C-alpha positions, 0 to 999 in steps of 0.5 A, spaced: 479 511 549 478 505 542 484 502 538 483 505 530 487 505 526 488 511 520 490 508 514 485 500 511 490 494 512 489 494 505 493 500 505 497 498 511 498 491 507 501 496 500 506 500 504 510 494 507 509 491 501 512 498 498 518 497 502 520 489 502 517 486 495 520 480 496 516 479 504 512 473 505 505 474 508 508 470 515 510 477 515 506 482 513 501 480 517 506 480 524 509 486 522 501 488 522 499 485 527 493 482 523 493 474 521 496 471 515 490 469 512 487 477 514 494 477 510 493 473 504 485 475 504 488 482 503 494 481 497 488 479 492 484 484 493 489 487 491 492 483 486 485 482 484 483 491 483 490 489 479 495 493 484 498 488 486 503 484 481 504 477 484 511 474 482 513 467 483 521 466 484 522 460 487 519 458 492 517 463 494 512 471 491 515 477 489 511 482 490 510 488 485 505 495 485 503 498 480 505 504 481 501 509 475 494 505 477 490 510 480 486 510 487 480 507 486 476 511 490 472 516 485 472 522 488 480 521 490 481 519 482 488 525 482 493 522 485 497 515 483 497 509 488 504 511 487 504 517 489 500 517 495 505 509 497 512 516 497 509 521 501 506 515 506 512 511 506 516 518 508 520 518 501 520 526 501 516 527 496 513 534 499 505 532 500 503 540 495 507 536 490 503 529 490 497 532 484 490 534 487 493 535 494 492 541 497 498 546 500 499 546 508 498 553 510 502 554 516 
């Protein structure tokens, strides 16, 4: 069986940054089993799109997610990226609390 992931690497990098805003690219890459070059490219994409703001702190970078921004897909503009990250990170927000998400059926 082929290996696949439910989330894109961009979403996975956002989750890493959400859990540790001071994470190094090397650490992000290692935790996601991607190359450091891929991690750099993804963080660059997210920064260029405005979802992540990179701030220099000494010799390291610190990242801040712009949680108020909507998802980039036209069909899913309703929830902000922060609400989706809260659900994916398991911060106790039930899916029904995210706007535009249908309630779970028992």
